[in-house]
C-alpha positions, 0 to 999 in steps of 0.5 A, spaced: 602 276 401 607 272 397 606 276 390 608 283 396 614 278 398 616 277 391 616 284 390 620 286 395 626 281 394 626 283 387 626 290 389 632 288 394 636 284 388 635 290 383 638 295 389 644 290 390 645 289 384 646 296 382 651 297 388 655 291 386 656 295 380 657 302 382 661 300 389 669 299 387 672 297 393 668 301 398 663 298 404 656 297 404 652 301 409 646 296 410 639 298 413 633 294 416 628 297 419 622 293 423 615 296 426 619 296 433 627 298 431 632 300 426 638 296 425 645 298 421 651 295 418 657 297 415 659 290 411 665 289 407 663 285 401 670 283 398 672 279 406 665 278 408 666 281 414 662 286 418 666 292 420 661 296 425 654 295 426 649 299 430 641 298 433 636 301 436 637 295 442 644 297 443 644 300 450 647 307 448 641 309 444 636 304 448 637 309 453 637 316 449 631 314 446 624 313 448 622 308 443 625 304 437 621 305 431 622 313 430 626 318 426 629 320 432 632 313 434 634 312 427 638 318 427 641 316 433 643 309 430 645 314 424 649 317 429 652 311 433 654 308 426 658 313 423 662 314 429 663 306 430 665 306 423 670 311 422 674 308 429 674 302 424 677 306 419 672 307 414 671 313 411 666 312 404 661 307 404 655 305 399 648 306 402 645 300 401 637 301 403 634 295 400 627 294 398 625 300 403 624 307 400 629 313 401 624 316 406 622 317 412 627 313 418 631 311 412 632 317 410 633 320 418 639 314 419 642 316 412 642 323 413 645 323 420 650 318 418 653 323 413 652 329 419 657 324 423 662 323 418 661 318 413 661 319 406 656 316 400 
């Protein structure tokens, strides 16, 4: 169990390091997924502030989807985070997938955010 956690943390650190090198002044769209829910935040790393957040725990998403742990829920969260980010004045972000592979729910969230107006 410890080796798996160390590998996960190393992958996450490697991803964040690459993002810091290429991000410039763009905000970071970070994703966290658990077994039951998916969460997304748009973070301004210069100021250390969260500009927008969305998850399957939001009332808008919870009433629209059947379960919080499938691609449909991830798509709904992606659309919601993009609309909230655009309302906060953020148009371009870098996508921080953390230690997760760009597949399944993470990819569904990213694709929905792109369709709703975020550029990355």
